[in-house]
ROPA-316510 format. One record per residue (C-alpha): residue in one letter; x, y, z. Coordinates in steps of 0.05 Angstrom, whole numbers, plus 32768, in hexadecimal, padded with zeros to 4 digits. Each point is the difference from the previous one (the first is absolute). Example, Ala and Ser with C-alpha at 12.3 -4.5 7.8 and 13.67 -1.06 7.14 Angstrom:
// ROPA-316510
a80F67FA6809C s801B80457FF3 
//
This chain:
// ROPA-316510
x781A81978874 x7FE880278031 x7FDD7FDB8042 x7FB8800A8006 x7FF280238043 x7FB47FF48024 x7FD580327FFF x7FFE80018045 x804C80088006 x7FF680417FE5 x7FCB80108032 x803080018033 x8035801F7FE2 x7FD180367FEA x7FE58003804B x80507FFB801B x8012803F7FD1 x7FBE802A800F x80077FED8054 x804E7FFD800D x7FEB7FE08049 x7FD07FCC7FD6 x80277FBF8009 x7FF97FC17FD2 x7FE87FDE803B x7FCE80318011 x7FE67FF87FAF x7FFF7FB1800F x7FCF7FFE8037 x7FD6803C7FD9 x7FFB7FCF7FBE x7FFA7FC28028 x7FD6800F803D x7FD97FB77FFB x803E7FDF7FF6 x7FF67FB4801D x7FBB80088009 x7FEE7FE37FC5 x80107FB88020 x7FC880068028 x7FBC7FDE7FF3 x7FD680328014 x8022803F7FE9 x7FE5802F802D x80097FD68042 x803F7FF38025 x80097FC4801B x7FFD80258044 x7FBC80207FE6 x7FE77FB47FF8 x800B7FE3803C x7FEA80458021 x7FBC7FF87FE4 x7FF97FB48003 x8016800A8050 x7FC880388002 x80348035801D x7FF1804A7FF4 x801E800A7FC3 x800A804C8014 x7FAE80017FEE x7FEC801F8043 x80358035800F x7FD6803C7FFF x7FDD7FDF803B x803A7FEB8025 x802480427FEC x7FC780268026 x7FF37FD9803B x7FDD7FCB7FEF x80247FC68017 x80067FC27FDA x7FEA7FB9801D x80447FD67FF2 x80328032801A x7FD48012803B x7FFB7FAF800E x8053800E7FFC x800180398034 x7FC47FD68027 x80337FF88040 x801C80467FF6 x7FB480257FFA x7FF67FD4803C x7FB87FE97FD8 x7FCF7FE48038 x7FEA7FAF7FE7 x7FBC80227FED x802580317FD2 x80307FCB7FE5 x7FCB7FD47FE9 x7FD8802B7FDE x8041801A7FDD x80097FB37FF0 x7FC57FF87FE1 x7FFD803B7FD4 x804A7FEF7FE6 x7FE27FB87FF0 x7FCC80147FDE x8025803A7FD4 x80387FCB7FF8 x7FDE7FC97FDC x7FD780337FD5 x804280287FEB x801B7FB47FF5 x7FC37FED7FD3 x7FFD80477FDB x804B7FFF7FFB x7FF97FBB7FDD x7FD080217FCB x802880407FFA x803B7FCE7FEE x7FD87FE27FD1 x7FE380397FE0 x8046801B7FF2 x80157FBE7FE3 x7FC67FFE7FD5 x801A804C7FE4 x80427FEA7FFC x7FEE7FBC7FD4 x7FD7803A7FD7 x8036801D7FEA x80367FC98004 x7FCE7FD77FCE x7FF880387FDB x7FB180078001 x7FFC803F8025 x7FD380367FE4 x7FE380398012 x7FBA7FDC8017 x80267FC3801A x802C8038802C x7FC580258017 x7FDB7FC58024 x80447FDF801F x801980468016 x7FB7800D801B x80087FB88020 x804680068021 x7FF1804C8014 x7FBC7FE5802E x801E7FC9801A x80378032800B x7FCD803A802B x7FDD7FC28024 x80407FEC8015 x801780418019 x7FBA80088025 x800A7FC18029 x8041801B801B x7FEB8046800C x7FBE7FEA801F x80227FD38031 x802D80458019 x7FB58021800D x7FED7FBF8028 x803F7FFF8031 x800B804D800C x7FC280058026 x80127FC78029 x80438029801A x800180308034 x801D80477FE8 x80427FE9802C x80067FBE7FDB x7FFA80247FB8 x80398034801B x80267FC68017 x7FF07FD67FBF x801C80427FD6 x804180048025 x80137FB57FFB x7FEA80037FBC x8034803A7FF4 x7FCC80387FEC x800E80438012 x7FC6801B8038 x80208041800F x7FE6801F7FC7 x7FC18021801C x7FD57FCC7FE0 x7FD67FCB8022 x80167FBD7FED x7FCA7FE78032 x7FCE7FE87FCA x7FBE7FF48024 x7FFD800A804E 
//
């Protein structure tokens, strides 16, 4: 009796024959991009994602501001000595950060819960188009609010810094400031 070969094996063998530089390891990676993620409580969020959301961290949501010359309050406070912030500026940035962080934590917890509800709809097989539409709308509305919270904190922080402090901030953060673009944001 001939051995039964899984259909995935035929696909991999076919790819190897058609593409001589294609290895089995590459084929396995293509066929199993989410391997190991099935054990997550919320499949769409890693443990690090959940930690970042619970801690009110930026989660990369403010990159349009950060990378275009609008420093964020958390990183400004980290670089306070290098930036030589005045006591008044430091106090204002600390207040912006505290407000942003409190709201980001609140919204992050709600977003995690919304993603958990979406997860549960699929894990308990109750996902239907109308349920899915509502769950997605809820989760994405929270994500948008979370992003707005982080971006607004950048908008509030930038005017508190001098042009020189913004340029120094960009240099400290490793951003290319020699490309002719003004990374100073507001003056």
